[in-house]
Structures are given as C-alpha cells and as structure tokens.
C-alpha positions as CSV (number, residue, x, y, z in Angstrom):
1,M,65.7,262.0,-151.6
2,A,69.0,259.5,-152.3
3,A,69.8,259.7,-148.4
4,S,66.3,259.0,-147.6
5,T,66.3,256.0,-149.8
6,S,69.7,254.7,-148.4
7,A,68.3,255.2,-145.1
8,E,65.2,253.2,-145.7
9,I,67.3,250.5,-147.2
10,Q,69.5,250.5,-144.4
11,V,66.5,250.1,-141.8
12,E,65.1,247.1,-144.2
13,A,68.4,245.5,-144.0
14,N,68.7,245.8,-140.2
15,A,65.0,244.3,-140.1
16,S,66.1,241.3,-142.1
17,I,69.3,240.8,-140.1
18,G,67.0,240.9,-137.0
19,S,64.3,238.6,-138.4
20,I,67.2,236.1,-139.3
21,E,68.5,236.5,-135.7
22,L,65.1,235.8,-134.5
23,Q,64.5,232.7,-136.7
24,N,68.0,231.3,-135.7
25,R,67.0,231.6,-132.0
26,A,63.8,230.0,-132.8
27,L,65.4,227.2,-134.6
28,S,68.0,226.8,-131.8
29,R,65.1,226.7,-129.2
30,I,63.2,224.3,-131.4
31,D,66.4,222.1,-131.7
32,S,67.1,222.2,-128.0
33,A,63.7,221.3,-127.4
34,I,63.8,218.4,-129.6
35,A,67.4,217.2,-128.1
36,E,65.6,217.7,-124.6
37,S,62.7,215.6,-125.8
38,Q,65.0,213.0,-127.4
39,D,66.9,212.8,-124.0
40,Q,63.6,212.3,-122.0
41,E,62.6,209.6,-124.6
42,K,65.9,207.9,-124.3
43,G,65.7,208.1,-120.5
44,A,62.2,206.7,-120.5
45,L,63.3,203.9,-122.9
46,I,66.3,203.1,-120.6
47,I,64.2,202.9,-117.5
48,D,61.4,200.7,-119.1
49,L,64.2,198.2,-120.3
50,K,66.0,198.3,-116.9
51,H,62.6,197.5,-115.4
52,L,62.0,194.6,-117.9
53,L,65.5,193.1,-116.6
54,E,64.4,193.3,-113.0
55,M,60.8,192.0,-113.8
56,S,61.6,189.1,-116.2
57,E,62.4,185.9,-114.8
58,P,65.6,184.5,-115.2
59,P,66.3,181.1,-117.0
60,F,65.9,178.0,-114.8
61,H,69.0,178.0,-112.6
62,P,69.6,179.1,-109.0
63,L,70.4,182.3,-107.6
64,D,73.2,182.7,-105.2
65,G,73.7,178.9,-105.0
66,F,70.0,178.4,-103.8
67,G,67.5,176.6,-106.1
68,I,63.9,177.4,-105.6
69,F,62.3,177.8,-108.9
70,R,59.3,177.1,-111.0
71,V,59.2,173.7,-112.7
72,P,59.6,174.2,-116.3
73,R,56.2,174.1,-118.0
74,D,56.9,171.0,-120.4
75,I,58.0,168.9,-117.1
76,R,55.1,170.3,-115.0
77,E,52.4,169.4,-117.6
78,L,53.5,165.6,-117.3
79,N,52.0,165.7,-113.8
80,E,50.8,168.9,-112.5
81,K,49.8,167.3,-109.1
82,A,53.2,166.3,-108.4
83,Y,54.6,169.8,-108.1
84,T,51.5,171.7,-106.7
85,P,50.7,172.1,-102.9
86,K,47.4,170.6,-101.8
87,Y,47.2,171.8,-98.6
88,V,49.7,174.4,-97.4
89,S,51.3,177.1,-99.5
90,I,55.1,177.7,-98.6
91,G,57.0,180.7,-100.1
92,P,55.6,183.2,-102.7
93,F,55.1,180.6,-105.6
94,H,51.7,179.4,-104.5
95,F,50.8,182.1,-102.1
96,L,46.9,181.6,-101.2
97,A,46.6,180.4,-104.9
98,N,43.4,178.4,-104.1
99,E,40.7,178.2,-101.3
100,T,42.4,175.3,-99.6
101,L,45.7,177.2,-99.1
102,I,43.9,180.1,-98.1
103,N,42.0,178.2,-95.3
104,M,45.3,176.9,-93.9
105,Q,46.1,180.6,-93.2
106,K,44.0,180.3,-90.1
107,L,46.1,177.5,-88.7
108,K,49.4,179.5,-89.7
109,M,47.9,182.3,-87.5
110,K,47.4,180.2,-84.8
111,F,51.0,178.7,-84.7
112,F,52.3,182.0,-85.1
113,K,50.7,183.1,-81.9
114,M,52.0,180.0,-80.1
115,F,55.3,180.7,-81.5
116,V,55.7,184.2,-80.4
117,E,54.0,183.0,-77.0
118,K,56.2,180.0,-76.3
119,A,59.7,181.6,-77.7
120,Q,59.1,184.9,-75.8
121,V,60.5,186.6,-78.7
122,S,59.0,189.8,-80.0
123,V,57.3,190.4,-83.3
124,E,59.8,193.3,-83.7
125,E,63.0,190.8,-83.4
126,L,61.3,188.5,-86.0
127,V,60.6,191.4,-88.3
128,G,64.2,192.7,-87.8
129,A,65.7,189.4,-88.5
130,V,63.6,188.9,-91.7
131,S,64.2,192.4,-92.8
132,D,68.0,192.2,-92.3
133,S,67.7,189.1,-94.7
134,A,65.4,190.1,-97.3
135,V,67.8,190.5,-99.9
136,N,69.5,187.2,-99.3
137,I,65.6,185.6,-99.2
138,R,64.7,187.1,-102.6
139,G,68.0,185.9,-104.0
140,C,67.1,182.4,-103.3
141,Y,64.1,182.4,-105.6
142,A,64.5,182.3,-109.4
143,G,61.6,184.3,-110.4
144,T,59.7,187.3,-109.1
145,S,56.5,187.8,-106.9
146,E,53.9,190.0,-107.2
147,L,53.7,190.8,-103.4
148,D,55.1,194.0,-102.1
149,N,57.8,194.2,-99.7
150,H,55.6,194.4,-96.6
151,N,53.5,191.4,-97.6
152,Y,56.4,189.3,-98.8
153,L,58.3,189.6,-95.4
154,K,55.2,189.0,-93.6
155,M,54.6,185.6,-95.7
156,I,58.2,184.8,-94.8
157,V,57.6,185.1,-90.8
158,L,54.2,183.4,-91.0
159,D,55.7,180.1,-93.0
160,A,58.7,179.9,-91.3
161,S,57.2,180.1,-87.8
162,F,54.4,177.8,-89.1
163,I,57.2,175.2,-90.2
164,I,59.2,175.6,-86.9
165,V,55.9,175.1,-84.6
166,F,54.7,172.0,-86.7
167,F,58.0,170.3,-86.4
168,L,58.2,171.0,-82.7
169,I,54.7,169.5,-82.3
170,L,55.6,166.4,-83.8
171,F,58.8,166.3,-81.8
172,K,57.2,167.1,-78.3
173,P,53.4,167.2,-78.8
174,A,52.6,167.3,-75.0
175,E,54.2,170.7,-74.8
176,W,51.8,172.2,-77.6
177,E,48.4,173.1,-78.2
178,H,46.6,172.5,-81.6
179,R,48.6,169.1,-81.7
180,S,45.5,167.2,-82.9
181,E,45.2,169.1,-85.8
182,A,49.0,169.0,-86.8
183,F,48.8,165.2,-86.4
184,I,45.7,164.8,-88.5
185,L,47.1,167.1,-91.2
186,K,50.6,165.4,-90.7
187,S,50.9,163.1,-93.9
188,Q,49.3,165.7,-96.0
189,L,51.5,168.6,-95.2
190,M,54.8,166.2,-95.2
191,D,53.9,165.8,-99.0
192,D,53.7,169.3,-99.6
193,F,57.1,169.9,-98.0
194,L,58.4,167.7,-100.9
195,L,57.7,170.0,-103.4
196,L,60.5,172.2,-105.1
197,E,58.1,175.2,-105.8
198,N,56.9,175.0,-102.0
199,Q,60.3,175.8,-100.1
200,L,61.6,178.4,-98.0
201,P,65.1,179.0,-97.7
202,F,66.7,176.7,-95.2
203,F,68.7,179.5,-93.6
204,I,65.9,182.0,-92.6
205,I,64.0,179.1,-90.8
206,Q,67.1,178.2,-89.2
207,T,67.7,181.9,-88.1
208,L,64.2,182.5,-86.8
209,Y,64.5,179.3,-84.8
210,N,67.9,180.2,-83.2
211,L,66.4,183.4,-82.2
212,A,63.5,181.8,-80.6
213,F,64.6,178.7,-79.1
214,K,68.3,178.5,-79.1
215,S,68.6,179.1,-75.3
216,H,65.9,176.1,-74.8
217,S,68.2,173.4,-73.6
218,N,65.4,170.8,-74.2
219,Y,65.3,171.4,-77.9
220,P,67.6,170.2,-80.5
221,S,69.2,172.4,-83.2
222,F,67.1,173.2,-86.0
223,V,69.2,170.9,-88.2
224,Q,68.8,167.9,-85.7
225,L,65.1,168.8,-85.5
226,T,64.9,168.4,-89.3
227,F,66.6,165.2,-89.2
228,K,64.3,163.8,-87.0
229,I,61.3,165.0,-88.7
230,F,62.5,163.5,-92.0
231,A,64.1,160.3,-90.4
232,D,61.9,158.2,-92.6
233,Y,63.8,159.5,-95.6
234,N,67.1,159.0,-94.0
235,S,67.2,155.2,-94.7
236,Q,71.1,155.2,-94.2
237,N,71.1,157.1,-90.9
238,M,73.2,159.6,-92.2
239,P,74.9,161.1,-89.3
240,L,74.6,165.2,-89.0
241,D,77.5,166.8,-90.7
242,P,78.2,170.1,-89.0
243,N,79.6,171.3,-92.4
244,L,76.5,170.2,-94.4
245,K,75.0,173.1,-96.6
246,I,71.0,172.6,-97.0
247,M,69.3,174.9,-99.6
248,H,65.8,173.7,-98.5
249,F,64.1,170.6,-97.6
250,V,64.1,168.9,-101.0
251,D,67.8,169.4,-101.4
252,L,68.3,167.6,-97.8
253,L,66.1,164.5,-99.0
254,R,68.4,164.4,-102.1
255,T,71.2,164.2,-99.7
256,F,69.8,161.3,-97.7
257,F,69.7,159.3,-100.9
258,L,73.4,159.8,-101.8
259,P,75.8,156.9,-101.3
260,H,78.8,157.6,-98.8
261,R,81.2,157.0,-101.8
262,L,79.8,159.1,-104.8
263,P,80.8,157.1,-108.1
264,G,82.9,159.3,-110.5
265,R,81.4,160.4,-113.7
266,L,83.5,160.3,-117.0
267,G,81.2,161.9,-119.2
268,D,80.0,158.6,-120.3
269,S,76.2,157.7,-121.1
270,V,74.2,154.9,-121.4
271,M,71.5,154.6,-124.2
272,H,70.2,151.0,-124.0
273,L,69.9,148.1,-121.4
274,Y,67.8,145.0,-121.5
275,T,64.7,144.8,-119.5
276,A,64.7,142.7,-116.0
277,S,62.6,140.0,-117.6
278,Q,64.8,139.6,-120.7
279,L,67.9,139.5,-118.3
280,H,66.2,137.1,-116.2
281,E,65.1,134.8,-119.3
282,A,69.0,134.9,-120.3
283,G,69.8,133.3,-117.0
284,L,70.5,136.5,-114.7
285,K,69.7,135.9,-111.2
286,F,68.1,138.9,-109.5
287,K,68.4,139.3,-105.6
288,V,67.3,142.0,-103.1
289,S,70.3,143.6,-101.5
290,S,70.8,144.4,-97.7
291,S,72.3,147.8,-98.4
292,K,70.4,150.6,-97.0
293,C,71.3,152.8,-100.0
294,L,68.9,152.8,-102.6
295,F,71.5,153.4,-105.2
296,D,74.0,150.6,-104.3
297,L,73.5,148.1,-107.3
298,K,75.9,145.2,-107.3
299,L,77.1,142.6,-109.9
300,T,77.8,139.2,-108.2
301,N,78.6,135.8,-109.9
302,G,75.3,135.4,-112.3
303,G,73.3,137.9,-110.3
304,L,72.4,141.6,-109.9
305,E,71.6,142.7,-106.4
306,I,69.2,145.7,-106.1
307,P,68.2,147.3,-102.7
308,R,64.6,147.3,-101.9
309,L,62.3,150.1,-103.1
310,Q,59.0,150.6,-101.6
311,V,56.5,152.5,-104.1
312,D,53.6,154.2,-102.7
313,N,51.5,157.6,-103.5
314,S,54.4,159.9,-102.6
315,T,57.2,158.2,-104.7
316,E,56.5,159.7,-107.8
317,C,56.1,163.3,-106.5
318,L,59.4,162.7,-104.3
319,F,61.7,161.6,-107.2
320,R,60.0,164.2,-109.7
321,N,61.0,167.1,-107.4
322,I,64.5,165.6,-106.5
323,M,65.3,165.1,-110.3
324,V,64.1,168.7,-111.4
325,L,66.3,170.0,-108.5
326,E,69.0,167.9,-110.0
327,Q,68.4,169.3,-113.6
328,F,69.3,172.7,-112.7
329,N,71.4,172.8,-109.5
330,Y,73.3,169.5,-109.8
331,R,73.4,168.9,-113.7
332,W,76.9,166.9,-113.2
333,E,76.1,165.2,-110.1
334,S,72.5,163.7,-111.1
335,Y,73.0,160.5,-108.9
336,V,69.1,160.4,-108.3
337,S,68.6,160.8,-112.1
338,D,70.9,158.0,-112.7
339,Y,68.9,155.7,-110.5
340,I,65.8,156.3,-112.1
341,R,67.0,155.9,-115.5
342,M,68.4,152.4,-114.5
343,L,65.0,151.6,-113.1
344,D,63.5,152.8,-116.4
345,F,65.7,150.4,-118.3
346,L,64.9,147.4,-116.1
347,I,61.3,148.1,-116.2
348,D,59.3,148.5,-119.2
349,T,56.1,146.6,-118.6
350,T,54.1,144.9,-115.9
351,K,56.1,141.6,-116.5
352,D,59.2,143.4,-115.2
353,V,57.4,144.9,-112.4
354,D,56.1,141.6,-111.0
355,L,59.5,139.9,-111.6
356,L,61.0,142.4,-109.4
357,V,58.0,142.1,-106.9
358,Q,58.5,138.4,-106.8
359,K,62.0,138.9,-106.1
360,K,61.3,141.3,-103.2
361,I,63.1,144.2,-104.7
362,L,60.1,146.3,-105.3
363,V,57.5,146.7,-102.6
364,N,54.3,147.7,-104.7
365,N,52.1,149.6,-102.2
366,L,50.0,151.1,-105.2
367,G,48.7,147.7,-105.8
368,D,48.7,147.9,-109.7
369,S,52.0,146.5,-111.6
370,N,50.7,148.8,-114.5
371,A,50.7,151.9,-112.5
372,V,54.3,151.2,-111.4
373,A,55.4,150.8,-114.8
374,T,53.8,153.7,-116.1
375,M,55.3,156.0,-113.3
376,V,58.7,154.6,-113.9
377,N,58.8,154.9,-117.6
378,N,57.4,158.6,-117.2
379,L,59.7,159.9,-114.7
380,N,62.8,160.7,-117.1
381,K,60.5,162.5,-119.5
382,G,61.7,166.2,-120.0
383,I,64.7,165.6,-118.1
384,L,68.1,166.1,-120.0
385,L,70.7,163.6,-118.6
386,V,74.1,164.7,-120.1
387,D,76.0,161.5,-118.5
388,M,75.7,158.9,-116.2
389,N,78.1,157.8,-113.3
390,S,80.7,155.4,-114.2
391,D,79.5,152.5,-111.8
392,Y,76.2,152.3,-113.7
393,C,77.9,152.6,-117.1
394,H,79.8,149.5,-116.1
395,F,76.9,147.7,-115.0
396,C,75.0,148.3,-118.1
397,Q,77.9,147.2,-120.3
398,C,78.3,144.1,-118.5
399,L,74.5,143.3,-118.5
400,N,74.2,143.9,-122.1
401,L,77.3,141.6,-122.5
402,F,76.0,138.9,-120.5
403,Y,72.4,139.1,-122.3
404,E,74.2,139.1,-125.8
405,R,76.4,135.9,-125.4
406,P,75.3,133.3,-127.9
407,W,74.3,130.6,-125.2
408,H,72.3,133.3,-123.2
409,S,70.7,134.4,-126.6
410,W,69.9,130.8,-127.5
411,K,68.0,130.2,-124.3
412,V,66.0,133.1,-124.7
413,A,65.0,132.2,-128.3
414,L,64.2,128.8,-127.0
415,R,61.9,129.9,-124.2
416,R,60.2,132.7,-126.6
417,D,59.7,130.3,-129.6
418,H,58.9,126.9,-128.0
419,F,58.0,127.7,-124.2
420,G,56.3,130.9,-124.7
421,N,52.7,129.7,-123.5
422,P,51.3,126.6,-122.3
423,W,50.2,125.3,-125.8
424,R,53.7,125.8,-127.2
425,T,55.2,124.2,-124.2
426,I,53.0,120.9,-124.5
427,A,53.7,121.0,-128.1
428,T,57.4,121.2,-128.0
429,V,57.4,118.5,-125.1
430,G,55.3,116.2,-127.3
431,A,57.6,116.6,-130.0
432,I,60.8,115.9,-127.9
433,I,58.9,112.7,-126.4
434,L,57.7,111.7,-130.2
435,L,61.7,112.3,-131.2
436,V,62.7,110.3,-128.2
437,L,60.3,107.4,-129.1
438,T,61.3,107.3,-132.7
439,L,64.9,107.3,-132.0
440,G,64.3,104.4,-129.7
441,Q,62.6,102.5,-132.2
442,T,64.9,103.0,-134.7
443,I,67.8,101.8,-132.5
444,C,65.9,98.9,-131.4
445,S,65.2,97.9,-135.2
446,I,68.9,98.3,-136.0
447,I,70.0,96.0,-133.2
448,S,67.3,93.3,-134.0
449,V,68.5,93.4,-137.7
450,A,72.0,92.9,-136.5
C-alpha cells in the first residue's frame, strides 16, 4: 500500500513537472510572439517615418543648387496672380491645374510632333536622355509631385520640347508650322516663363536641344537662343559667358539685371531714407541716368542720377519672382531686392511717382500713379532683407545727411508752412509785400524828419 502511494505521488510529481514545462514553453512562445509583433510594429513604424521623410516638403531652400520651389504662402497671398501661370504650365507644380492649362496640352502635342520630325530624333532617344537624368531633374525641385515616374518623365519631355520649338519658331518662323499660334500667344507665354514655380531645369532643356539640333549649323546653341528670346530683358547687352551657370529662366533674368561690378556687402542695412519729393523740396536734383544698368544709381554734385525704369503690366510679376528667388537662393547677394528697397524708400505716394515721371526716371505705362506707388510699396512685403549692398548704404547715408542739414530743413519748412498751397503762397507774398511797404514807409518817415 505504501509502495503504491509512493508511486502515485511520483506520477503526480512528474505530471506537475511536465505541466510546468508545458507552461514555460507556452510562455516562451507567447514572449516570442510578442517580441516578433513588437519588431514588426517597430519595422512598420520605421517604414512609415521614412516614408514621411520622403514625402514631406523640405523648407524653402534649393536642392542640389537649383531653386525651383513653391512660393511661401504668406508671400503668395500678397498677389496670387503674380506667381500663377495663366496659359501654359511648365513643370510639375501647376501641371494641368485648370481648364486653360489643360487646353494648352493640344498645342504641346503639336509642337512635340514637329520637334520629333524636324530634329529627326527618336522618341526612344528622348526618353533615354530624360530617364538618365531623372534623379537630377527631381533634385532640382524643392517639393514633391503626385505624378508617377511614367507621367512625370512624359511631362518633362513634352514641356522641354514645347519650349524648344516655341523658341525656334520665334527665331526662324519661316521654317515652322503653327507659327501664327505661337506669335498670337507670344506675350502671354513669355509672361508665364517669368514665374518661379513654372520652370524646368535649364540643363534638361539644353540636353534635349543638343540631342536634337546640335548638328544643325543654322541654329545657335540653346544658351544663345535663350539670350535672343529674352533680349528685351538684357538691357546691358550682357555678352554670353561660356562659364555662366543658369538654373532656369528666372535665374537668367536676374543675371541680366546685375551690374558688371557687384558692390560689396558688409552686413550693413538701411532702415530709413527720405522720399523723392522730400529730397527734392530740400534742393536735391533728380536726373535720369544714361546707364543701361537699372541698379546704377549715382550721386553727383547736388543730384541723384537714376536709370530709367519702364513700368508695365509685367513689371510686378518679374520683380516678385526674382525677389523670391533671391530670398532663398541668393540671400547674401540680393541685389535686385536692394534696388526695389531703394525704390520703396524713394516712392511713398503719388507725389513721388509724379516727380520721377516728370524727371523721365519712370515711364508709367500703367497710366495710374497710385497703381505704381502701391506696387512699389507692396513688393518688399514678406521679403526678409538681411543687409544691403555697400553702395546703396552709402547713398542713403549721404541723402539723409543732405536732407537734415539746417539750411535744407529750413527750406522744406518754409515751403511746407508758407507755400504749401496757392492760398498760403498768396498770403505769404502779400505779407512780404506789406512788410516791404511798411519798412519803406518807415525809412521815408525817418528821412523826412531828419
């Protein structure tokens, strides 16, 4: 009986041990499953975060030295139309964004057909050239696109060939079909080429042009062709520099404006300058300069020479897009923004605009002095200027000192207080005449008494 009991106890003990082992194994499997689940969860989280990094738009700065990016919202809201294409979308940011831009696809297809036929280049060669540069092309845009790779590269080919054919039609219209359509749309399309968000990297257009037309002896290089098309903006007749690096058309237009000698930048800034009318009332003479460089302001004896600026419907659009480009690509070389800030200092009201128009410094094709003053006063909004070039800093210092000299300030006060309007002028002149007569009468009385 005792032996039987001992055996039963042993069996129960063995069963208990087996049960514990089973439990441990089960717990081990659960732990492994939990660990595996956690690893999978971490892996999924890592993938999601990396995806977010890839999809998130970087801050507004160029990628790989190229600056094609969306205009920041706070600046864009100041004038939406100045940054948005009206007739043709170039690149991914405004691709088929509205019905007008969609309709232009028909003309793009016509131009693409002419491009392939005229250049005798195969579609395979075009696709190969663009595919080989796909990474570099995407790297030029500070932002993402919803287009898949197939449609993205298709867009690049169509847009590049459209620009090339359009330029060649303007250059040699007799050799091309659809030239009437191109010339009818010329002014509208050229305005759309001024927009920072509406650009292709210059290098890919040049690559396809060289592939298609390099052997054509009657055609210039693409850089030469571009210089001819934008010749109206090249007021200084800047010669073609073989070492010139061009990011895109807006970048080229900025280069056209720059002086041959770039002023130094010492980190100084200017917070105030008296307006053109204030300086004129103090005796400063304003003269139109013969210089072809828009930024070439000069101080002469008693005067300020300023090159002529023609203001038309494209002026605001051009300057706005170049200034945004400088804000993020040329922060320490913002020479166009310097010039606009000087204009903003000098022009405050219609009185200042009228003075500069009278002196032939401004050519107002808008016809409204208030429109010009408002445009100039709004251009600098949202633009952060960290410094101003040393030449302009010197001009501002000299002009402020000129205005604040006692004799000049007295002249301003005299004109303001006694000759501000016709009635004040009449009253002042009458008072002076009365004073002279009284003085004369007093002198006569003294003489007669003597």
